[in-house]
Residue, then its C-alpha position, 0 to 999 in steps of 0.5 A: x500499500x502506498x504511504x498516506x501523504x495528506x496531513x488533513x487525514x489527521x486521526x482523531x483522539x476523542x479520548x483526550x478531550x473526554x478525559x476528566x482525570x490524569x488517569x483518564x488522560x494517560x489512558x487516552x494517551x495509550x489509546x492514541x499511541x496505539x492507534x498511531x503505531x497501527x497507522x505507521x507502516x501505511x503512513x508517510x513518515x513525515x505525516x506520521x511524525x506530525x500526528x505524533x506531535x499533534x497528539x502530544x499537543x492535544x494532551x498538553x492542552x488538555x492537561x492544562x485544562x485539567x490542571x485549571x480545574x484541579x486548582x479551582x477544586x483545590x480552593x486556589x480558583x482560576x488563573x488570576x492572569x493570562x498565561x502560556x504553556x509552552x514546549x522546549x526540546x524535540x516537542x518544541x521542534x515538533x520532533x517528539x517521539x511517542x516516548x519522549x519526556x517533558x520539556x516545557x515551561x510557562x509564560x505568565x502575564x504581566x498583569x501579576x497581582x499579589x499572591x499570583x506568583x504563588x498561584x503559578x508556582x502551584x499550577x506549574x508543579x500541578x501541570x507537570x505532575x498531570x503530564x507525569x501521570x499521563x506518561x511524560x516522564x520528568x525532564x532529568x535537566x529540569x526543563x519543566x514549568x515546575x521549575x522557577x527558571x522556566x516558569x516566569x512573567x513575560x518581563x522576567x523572561x525578557x530580562x532572563x533572555x537578555x542575560x543569557x544572550x549577553x553572557x557568552x559563557x558555556x552555561x548561559x549559552x546553552x540555556x539560550x539554545x534550549x529556549x530557541x526551540x520554544x513553541x506554543x501549546x496552550x493559553x495566551x498565544x499573544x504571550x508566546x508571540x511576545x516572547x518570540x519576538x523578543x528572543x528574535x530581537x536578542x539574536x539580532x541585537x547580540x551578533x557576538x553571540x554567534x561565536x558562542x553558539x558555534x562553540x557549543x554546537x561543535x561539542x557533541x558527537x552522534x547523529x540526531x542531536x548534532x544535526x539539530x544543534x547545527x541546523x539550529x545555529x545555521x538558522x540563528x545565524x540568519x535571524x531565523x527563529x522558526x522552532x521546527x528543524x525541518x522548517x528551519x532547513x527550508x528557510x535556510x535553503x531558501x535564503x542561501x538559494x540551495x547549495x549541496x551541503x545544505x541539501x545534504x543536511x536536509x536529507x540527513x535530518x530526514x534520515x536521522x528522524x526515521x531512524x530515531x523512530x526506528x530504535x528498539x522499543x518496549x512496553x511498561x504499563x501500556x506505554x512505549x518505551x525505547x533504549x534510544x539505540x537501534x537493534x544489531x540486526x537493524x545494523x547489520x542491514x546494508x542499506x542501513x549501514x550506508x545511510x549511517x555512513x553517509x549521514x555521519x559524513x554529513x555531520x562531520x562536513x557540516x561541523x568542519x564548516x562551522x568549526x571554519x566559521x568559529x575560527x574566522x570569528x575568533x580571529x576577527x575578535x567577535 
């Protein structure tokens, strides 16, 4: 059967909207994951990945609704001001797998009144707990709305982004890079758009951040993460703040008018995304998990071996290109 191409055929998951508790949301997630697994072999990979991420988005949106209800039931009332629930990491890039963990944050409106900070401290912890019960493990790097650094008012976020972009030490640069993948999930889209616009201004107003980004980018080894990091840096160099790696590459190629290396990077990304979805899986309590590695039997396949060699070669070439740019920038004294 020819793989389905249209993204308009997105499967529906009515169980998500019907969930009244975090446990029911978990069951809805299991039902959704199983439905997607059944459809995988008959669906174009790009389309299937988009479906996986739309399912995660729907779960995140409903988790926020459940969290508001639970806050009311606990006596805290409705949210006192606007907020935006946002994703970072692979969810922000719309590259999450069926087994991805939490990478998220909160942007709170500046109309903060006394006691509002305490409300959103409770809200962030509650939302993270709901997602954990629903099958999203808590992030080991603590990039979650339950953590103060990722749960701020819009003004405080702007100050933090300014500090990260102006301090070119490794850690603030790492945090600024993580923030670049931000994508709106639920709540006030206006807050997310204001956040994104300010992030873009930080990139444009701090051209000397590029060498710091380059230094962080060429540290990693492997396949998927080095490609994602390289594409992110190439995008930020050009003022592109799109969060999706695929869309970043499309815009980079459009701006540069093509180029063999860029087209190879674009192809390598698609191969890496496919291989990431083909790592060995296991089931635990109804939820899918993954080792993050392909099976030995898969690696013996000649086509897989060729694709790995070819894609790793692209990673090395793009890293060499970025290293040359870093040396040039350092000679210029940036």
